[in-house]
C-alpha positions in Angstrom: 186.4 117.2 99.7 182.9 118.5 101.2 182.2 119.5 104.7 179.3 117.4 106.4 177.7 118.2 109.4 176.4 114.9 111.7 175.3 114.7 115.3 175.4 111.8 117.8 172.3 110.1 119.3 174.4 109.4 122.5 175.5 112.2 123.7 173.6 114.8 121.1 176.9 116.4 120.2 176.9 118.2 116.9 180.3 118.1 114.7 181.6 118.6 111.2 183.7 116.0 109.4 185.4 116.1 105.6 184.5 113.1 103.6 184.3 112.4 100.3 180.5 112.9 98.8 180.3 108.6 98.3 180.8 108.8 102.3 178.2 111.8 103.2 175.8 109.3 104.1 177.9 106.6 106.2 177.9 106.7 110.0 180.3 108.8 111.8 182.1 108.5 115.0 181.7 111.9 117.3 184.3 113.5 118.8 183.7 111.4 122.1 184.4 108.2 120.4 180.3 107.3 120.0 179.7 105.1 116.9 176.4 105.9 114.9 175.9 109.6 114.5 174.1 110.7 111.6 174.6 113.3 108.8 172.5 116.3 109.1 171.1 119.1 107.2 173.1 121.9 107.5 171.8 125.6 107.0 173.7 128.3 105.6 173.2 131.6 104.7 174.8 134.3 102.9 174.4 137.5 101.7 176.0 138.8 98.2 177.2 142.4 97.5 178.3 143.2 94.3 180.8 145.9 93.0 178.4 148.8 93.7 177.3 147.4 97.2 173.9 146.2 95.8 172.2 142.8 97.2 172.1 139.6 95.1 168.1 140.6 93.9 169.0 143.9 92.9 171.9 142.8 90.8 169.6 139.8 89.3 166.7 142.7 88.2 164.8 140.6 90.3 163.6 141.6 94.2 161.3 138.9 94.9 161.3 136.5 97.9 162.2 133.3 96.0 165.0 131.8 94.5 164.2 132.6 91.0 165.2 136.2 91.1 161.2 137.1 90.5 159.7 137.7 86.7 158.4 134.8 84.6 158.5 131.9 87.6 154.7 132.6 88.3 155.2 132.3 91.9 154.0 136.0 92.4 156.8 137.8 94.3 
């Protein structure tokens, strides 16, 4: 089950819930028992290192700033 982040408009508490994907957009009850919390977009950052200590762009052969890894995407990175 995925972990989703919600924010309560009444007390401004941000909290996480494990929910099935089918219920991800349903409102939630915050830990202070207020109803109507809405799901928010969670930002996740991760740095992946290869066996030899190389970072993800180095392993992909790219090095650009976009998700494609550089090269043929036409973004110029």
